DRENBA-898747 format. One line per 3 residues: for each residue x, y, z of C-alpha. Coordinates in steps of 0.05 Angstrom, whole numbers. Example, Ala and Ser with C-alpha at 12.3 -4.5 7.8 and 13.67 -1.06 7.14 Angstrom:
REM DRENBA-898747
246 -90 156 | 273 -21 143
REM end
This chain:
REM DRENBA-898747
2875 708 1324 | 2823 746 1368 | 2814 821 1358
2853 862 1408 | 2809 899 1460 | 2792 971 1451
2769 1024 1500 | 2695 1032 1514 | 2654 1067 1565
2643 999 1599 | 2715 973 1604 | 2755 1036 1609
2775 1025 1682 | 2783 950 1677 | 2848 944 1642
2912 928 1681 | 2983 923 1659 | 3012 853 1668
3071 849 1715 | 3118 824 1661 | 3106 885 1616
3129 956 1624 | 3066 984 1594 | 3005 969 1548
2967 1012 1502 | 2892 1006 1491 | 2863 1043 1430
2795 1076 1433 | 2739 1044 1392 | 2710 1112 1370
2763 1166 1363 | 2822 1150 1315 | 2889 1163 1349
2864 1164 1422 | 2892 1111 1467 | 2902 1097 1540
2973 1081 1564 | 2977 1038 1626 | 3045 1029 1660
3065 970 1704 | 3054 1016 1764 | 2980 1018 1740
2985 1095 1727 | 2945 1110 1666 | 2950 1167 1616
2908 1187 1553 | 2949 1202 1494 | 2933 1224 1422
2976 1201 1363 | 2979 1224 1292 | 3026 1219 1231
3066 1280 1214 | 3063 1284 1138 | 3125 1325 1132
3170 1273 1162 | 3126 1211 1160 | 3140 1203 1234
3089 1181 1286 | 3076 1236 1339 | 3046 1227 1407
3015 1283 1449 | 2997 1273 1522 | 2924 1294 1536
2912 1279 1611 | 2923 1229 1666 | 2872 1174 1666
2854 1190 1738 | 2837 1262 1721 | 2787 1255 1664
2734 1207 1639 | 2737 1171 1572 | 2684 1219 1546
2727 1279 1565 | 2788 1247 1534 | 2749 1235 1469
2728 1309 1467 | 2800 1331 1478 | 2826 1284 1423
2772 1309 1374 | 2791 1381 1390 | 2864 1365 1379
2846 1330 1312 | 2807 1390 1289 | 2862 1438 1308
2916 1398 1271 | 2869 1390 1210 | 2859 1466 1206
2934 1478 1214 | 2949 1427 1157 | 2988 1384 1204
2942 1325 1203 | 2927 1287 1139 | 2884 1229 1123
2905 1158 1136 | 2922 1152 1063 | 2986 1189 1078
3015 1130 1118 | 3087 1133 1141 | 3143 1095 1104
3150 1025 1125 | 3224 1034 1147 | 3205 1096 1188
3148 1061 1222 | 3192 1001 1240 | 3251 1042 1266
3213 1095 1303 | 3150 1059 1326 | 3147 983 1322
3217 962 1342 | 3221 1010 1402 | 3152 983 1423
3172 910 1420 | 3235 928 1461 | 3189 954 1516
3134 900 1514 | 3169 835 1493 | 3227 793 1518
3297 820 1495 | 3311 758 1455 | 3245 765 1418
3255 839 1403 | 3326 824 1379 | 3301 772 1329
3250 822 1301 | 3302 875 1293 | 3346 824 1256
3290 803 1209 | 3280 877 1193 | 3352 894 1183
3370 833 1141 | 3305 823 1099 | 3247 869 1108
3284 936 1103 | 3310 921 1035 | 3243 894 1010
3201 952 1031 | 3248 1009 1045 | 3215 1061 1002
3144 1036 1008 | 3090 1068 1050 | 3055 1022 1101
2988 1023 1064 | 3022 1008 996 | 3046 939 1017
3000 884 992 | 2994 808 992 | 3029 803 924
3089 838 953 | 3092 791 1012 | 3086 729 969
3142 756 926 | 3183 767 989 | 3171 695 1010
3197 669 943 | 3257 714 945 | 3279 692 1013
3270 619 996 | 3312 631 933 | 3367 659 977
3371 593 1012 | 3332 607 1077 | 3297 547 1105
3221 543 1106 | 3223 556 1180 | 3268 617 1172
3224 647 1118 | 3163 636 1163 | 3196 672 1221
3208 735 1177 | 3136 734 1152 | 3112 727 1224
3151 787 1245 | 3122 826 1186 | 3052 802 1205
3060 825 1276 | 3087 892 1254 | 3029 905 1206
2981 882 1259 | 3007 935 1306 | 3000 988 1252
2927 968 1247 | 2921 978 1323 | 2950 1048 1313
2902 1062 1257 | 2959 1074 1210 | 2931 1022 1159
2861 993 1154 | 2877 920 1147 | 2936 873 1154
2960 851 1086 | 2992 788 1118 | 2927 759 1135
2913 691 1102 | 2985 690 1074 | 2999 615 1071
3063 597 1108 | 3114 545 1084 | 3110 476 1112
3165 464 1163 | 3200 401 1174 | 3220 407 1247
3223 334 1264 | 3297 326 1245 | 3334 310 1308
3387 261 1331 | 3384 218 1393 | 3451 202 1429
3457 127 1442 | 3508 71 1449 | 3577 85 1424
3561 157 1404 | 3541 174 1475 | 3604 140 1502
3646 177 1454 | 3619 243 1472 | 3624 231 1549
3698 210 1539 | 3714 275 1504 | 3677 315 1557
3724 284 1611 | 3787 305 1576 | 3772 370 1538
3815 429 1557 | 3755 473 1571 | 3725 440 1633
3671 493 1642 | 3642 483 1573 | 3646 409 1584
3605 418 1647 | 3554 459 1608 | 3546 406 1556
3540 350 1608 | 3489 393 1647 | 3445 401 1585
3448 326 1573 | 3431 311 1644 | 3372 361 1651
3345 369 1581 | 3349 443 1591 | 3353 494 1535
3423 525 1524 | 3399 596 1541 | 3369 572 1606
3433 537 1628 | 3478 598 1609 | 3433 644 1650
3427 597 1710 | 3440 629 1778 | 3459 595 1842
3401 629 1879 | 3353 590 1836 | 3386 522 1852
3370 480 1913 | 3419 421 1914 | 3388 392 1978
3319 391 1948 | 3348 374 1881 | 3310 426 1843
3328 483 1795 | 3276 537 1787 | 3281 574 1721
3250 645 1728 | 3199 667 1674 | 3246 717 1642
3295 659 1624 | 3243 607 1604 | 3221 603 1531
3148 595 1553 | 3151 659 1596 | 3131 621 1658
3168 597 1719 | 3184 523 1716 | 3220 474 1760
3272 423 1732 | 3287 363 1775 | 3362 353 1785
3383 279 1777 | 3449 250 1803 | 3487 268 1740
3465 342 1745 | 3482 345 1818 | 3550 318 1803
3563 372 1751 | 3542 427 1800 | 3584 398 1857
3646 397 1810 | 3641 472 1800 | 3676 526 1843
3633 585 1825 | 3580 583 1878 | 3615 625 1931
3643 679 1887 | 3592 688 1830 | 3518 696 1819
3516 652 1755 | 3531 580 1754 | 3575 573 1690
3632 627 1689 | 3685 638 1637 | 3750 639 1676
3782 686 1624 | 3729 741 1632 | 3699 726 1702
3632 734 1668 | 3579 682 1651 | 3582 648 1586
3537 675 1531 | 3561 630 1475 | 3599 564 1471
3596 553 1395 | 3673 550 1385 | 3686 500 1441
3625 459 1424 | 3649 452 1353 | 3716 426 1376
3682 378 1425 | 3635 348 1376 | 3688 338 1323
3734 306 1373 | 3678 257 1390 | 3666 241 1317
3599 273 1317 | 3605 337 1273 | 3531 336 1257
3509 336 1331 | 3472 400 1352 | 3470 427 1422
3393 422 1419 | 3401 347 1403 | 3424 340 1476
3355 360 1498 | 3322 309 1449 | 3371 257 1476
3349 271 1547 | 3277 262 1525 | 3296 195 1491
3328 170 1556 | 3263 184 1592 | 3216 152 1540
3259 90 1530 | 3261 80 1604 | 3186 76 1607
3169 146 1631 | 3105 175 1605 | 3099 231 1554
3065 272 1608 | 3127 264 1652 | 3171 285 1593
3127 347 1579 | 3136 370 1650 | 3210 359 1654
3224 393 1590 | 3176 450 1602 | 3134 441 1541
3073 488 1545 | 3037 446 1493 | 3032 370 1494
3034 369 1419 | 3108 388 1422 | 3121 328 1465
3086 281 1417 | 3147 283 1372 | 3178 233 1421
3119 185 1419 | 3150 139 1367 | 3208 125 1416
3162 89 1464 | 3147 33 1414 | 3190 -18 1453
3163 2 1519 | 3092 -8 1491 | 3112 -75 1463
3138 -97 1530 | 3074 -75 1563 | 3034 -113 1511
3073 -175 1525 | 3047 -177 1595 | 2978 -194 1565
3010 -248 1522 | 3041 -278 1586 | 2971 -281 1618
2941 -314 1558 | 2998 -365 1553 | 2989 -382 1627
2915 -391 1618 | 2926 -436 1556 | 2974 -481 1597
2925 -488 1653 | 2868 -503 1604 | 2908 -560 1572
REM end
């Protein structure tokens, strides 16, 4: 992972806040605690941060607007502030780092809430609340070492967490400690070079034959027609559940047969367009929500969009005799329909919205029959030539 940029005399005025973030913070390369905050309005402010040894909390003091002073002047102000705090006994050395739990609750989690997607911030908070807080509650940031992290890995695995789930917790810890490094609260990230568990994420099921017919029959008759429509829409588009539940009519063009997913709803964080086939169009045309609601799939009991369909989905898949079928398998099944019909992996990548072609390669084995059929065309040419030669 490349080092994050720091303020220098050369680049001080070059940083801009990306439009999808509320603000960014750029630490100074020379003066510990000095950083430049840039809002999405591109307004910049110099701040000085330090750790209050009495409470262990991180404090921030505003120095000046970025448009009013130069970096050199801001550095002088920060050094003066540091000297004043040192003389008053308010500022201590970095060895007096804050407690891990204090840093997470007061600094890191609020920062992720402002700078990352809500779903990502929620996951990090969950990892802290369920696993990290208990492990490092009374430990200072700079007291956590690699041995502690490896011990945490083993403990989580012993609890029954999958390799992937353990890796996600450690990834959150790594990101949190990396941010602490950026704030000069610790000198190095103890999570560096921690070996992650190997993940087996190739386990998926592809609907076909009688199983597909069974599911479709249940969707036709299930008492919750809106959830049935959601399931059929997922199968027809290959979309992710969260993308479908947040779908709005203003992003759907039935005439052009395209659904534009805004960046805030897409896993990749980028706008993408999903082609709407005949099946998806039929689902949309069967709904009566377009004129009265912003969202496509509305719960008729609450008049709000669906945020979860777990209970209804469990009933549907059991009725279809497919208790093992996951909602995400509908996305895999859509990909299998494409590949087995001779569509290229590039086309599958674009339709599913994979940002990396490596992700799409998981479906490569499905194209074996298609490749065999293609190879047989060469055999036909050879056989025809042999008949003419004889």
